Residue frames as qw, qx, qy, qz and C-alpha x, y, z in Angstrom:
[[0.000, 0.887, 0.462, -0.018, -0.01, -0.01, 0.05],
 [0.314, -0.773, 0.094, 0.543, 2.85, 2.37, 0.72],
 [0.389, -0.122, 0.592, 0.695, 4.34, 1.78, -2.68],
 [0.183, 0.639, 0.666, 0.338, 0.98, 2.53, -4.35],
 [0.158, -0.922, -0.244, 0.258, 0.79, 5.79, -2.43],
 [0.387, -0.552, 0.348, 0.652, 4.28, 6.73, -3.53],
 [0.354, 0.202, 0.695, 0.592, 3.48, 5.96, -7.12],
 [0.049, 0.830, 0.541, 0.128, 0.35, 8.07, -6.93],
 [0.257, -0.870, -0.036, 0.419, 2.25, 10.96, -5.40],
 [0.419, -0.271, 0.520, 0.693, 4.95, 10.71, -8.08],
 [0.243, 0.467, 0.701, 0.482, 2.34, 10.78, -10.82],
 [0.097, -0.906, -0.402, 0.092, 0.58, 13.71, -9.18],
 [0.370, -0.688, 0.182, 0.598, 3.86, 15.56, -8.99],
 [0.362, 0.018, 0.635, 0.682, 4.53, 14.93, -12.65],
 [0.119, 0.709, 0.637, 0.278, 1.00, 16.10, -13.53],
 [0.170, -0.936, -0.201, 0.233, 1.29, 19.33, -11.51],
 [0.428, -0.455, 0.375, 0.685, 4.82, 19.93, -12.92],
 [0.288, 0.287, 0.669, 0.622, 3.42, 19.70, -16.43],
 [0.033, -0.862, -0.499, -0.080, 0.50, 22.03, -15.53],
 [0.340, -0.798, 0.017, 0.496, 2.95, 24.50, -14.03],
 [0.383, -0.219, 0.514, 0.735, 5.04, 24.44, -17.18],
 [0.198, 0.532, 0.688, 0.452, 2.01, 24.84, -19.48],
 [0.134, -0.908, -0.384, -0.100, 0.52, 27.68, -17.44],
 [0.341, 0.696, -0.227, 0.590, 3.85, 29.56, -17.25],
 [0.476, -0.071, -0.670, 0.566, 4.48, 28.43, -13.65],
 [0.381, -0.637, -0.203, -0.638, 1.37, 29.87, -12.07],
 [0.180, -0.461, 0.618, -0.611, 1.36, 30.23, -8.31],
 [0.821, -0.141, 0.245, -0.496, -1.42, 27.74, -7.74],
 [0.917, 0.286, -0.277, -0.015, 0.23, 25.06, -9.79],
 [0.365, 0.524, -0.611, 0.468, 3.52, 25.61, -8.02],
 [0.472, -0.410, 0.467, -0.625, 1.77, 25.34, -4.66],
 [0.949, 0.015, 0.096, -0.300, 0.19, 21.99, -5.56],
 [0.759, 0.449, -0.431, 0.192, 3.53, 20.80, -6.98],
 [0.062, 0.535, -0.631, 0.559, 5.33, 21.71, -3.75],
 [0.702, -0.265, 0.378, -0.542, 2.67, 19.88, -1.69],
 [0.966, 0.196, -0.109, -0.132, 2.93, 16.75, -3.84],
 [0.579, 0.503, -0.535, 0.353, 6.74, 16.77, -3.68],
 [0.235, -0.496, 0.588, -0.593, 6.68, 17.28, 0.11],
 [0.859, -0.123, 0.278, -0.412, 4.26, 14.41, 0.57],
 [0.882, 0.368, -0.293, 0.031, 6.37, 12.29, -1.81],
 [0.289, 0.547, -0.624, 0.477, 9.57, 12.93, 0.20],
 [0.478, -0.370, 0.528, -0.597, 7.75, 12.28, 3.51],
 [0.949, 0.064, 0.046, -0.307, 6.36, 9.00, 2.12],
 [0.739, 0.451, -0.463, 0.190, 9.77, 7.84, 0.95],
 [0.021, 0.510, -0.640, 0.574, 11.26, 8.63, 4.35],
 [0.699, -0.229, 0.393, -0.552, 8.42, 6.84, 6.10],
 [0.948, 0.223, -0.169, -0.148, 8.78, 3.81, 3.86],
 [0.509, 0.514, -0.582, 0.371, 12.53, 3.68, 4.57],
 [0.274, -0.415, 0.598, -0.628, 11.91, 3.86, 8.34],
 [0.878, -0.052, 0.136, -0.457, 9.26, 1.15, 8.08],
 [0.881, 0.307, -0.357, 0.053, 11.64, -1.25, 6.31],
 [0.245, 0.514, -0.639, 0.517, 14.39, -0.45, 8.79],
 [0.542, -0.316, 0.480, -0.613, 12.04, -1.19, 11.73],
 [0.952, 0.096, -0.031, -0.289, 10.94, -4.43, 10.11],
 [0.699, 0.443, -0.507, 0.242, 14.55, -5.48, 9.58],
 [0.063, -0.459, 0.642, -0.610, 15.33, -4.73, 13.26],
 [0.739, -0.176, 0.333, -0.559, 12.31, -6.69, 14.47],
 [0.915, 0.257, -0.282, -0.129, 13.30, -9.69, 12.29],
 [0.426, 0.502, -0.647, 0.384, 16.67, -9.79, 14.02],
 [0.412, -0.378, 0.570, -0.602, 15.10, -10.35, 17.42],
 [0.274, -0.087, -0.957, -0.040, 14.32, -13.83, 18.62],
 [0.475, -0.581, -0.495, -0.438, 10.86, -14.46, 20.15],
 [0.648, -0.487, -0.444, 0.381, 12.31, -14.65, 23.66],
 [0.348, -0.081, -0.063, 0.932, 14.14, -11.36, 23.30],
 [0.181, -0.398, -0.381, -0.814, 11.00, -9.76, 21.92],
 [0.577, -0.600, -0.539, -0.127, 8.87, -11.01, 24.83],
 [0.594, -0.370, -0.317, 0.640, 11.46, -9.78, 27.31],
 [0.176, 0.096, 0.117, 0.973, 11.72, -6.37, 25.65],
 [0.326, -0.501, -0.447, -0.666, 7.92, -5.96, 25.58],
 [0.624, -0.572, -0.518, 0.124, 7.49, -6.97, 29.21],
 [0.471, -0.270, -0.212, 0.813, 10.09, -4.46, 30.26],
 [0.016, -0.240, -0.255, -0.937, 8.40, -1.73, 28.25],
 [0.479, -0.570, -0.537, -0.397, 5.00, -2.59, 29.76],
 [0.600, -0.517, -0.429, 0.435, 6.46, -2.46, 33.28],
 [0.328, -0.065, -0.017, 0.942, 8.02, 0.89, 32.51],
 [0.235, -0.350, -0.320, -0.849, 4.71, 2.40, 31.29],
 [0.575, -0.540, -0.606, -0.099, 2.75, 0.76, 34.15],
 [0.499, -0.327, -0.384, 0.705, 4.88, 2.69, 36.69],
 [0.081, 0.121, 0.100, 0.984, 3.89, 6.03, 35.18]]
């Protein structure tokens, strides 16, 4: 689903870039282009962090994961 969102944002960015070029770089087109590019960059960063987190979680064994989660739950239960 993340990849589909990134593809959609890329296509929207290309669309607004072409509109901006056709309309002699009108302010409205440039605003929409900047919004699409900002969302595209944020989506790429988010996807990279998600894959990094998945890779870290795969490196844990089940016992280590249970121990980590119980320690976290105890920490939050104290607050």
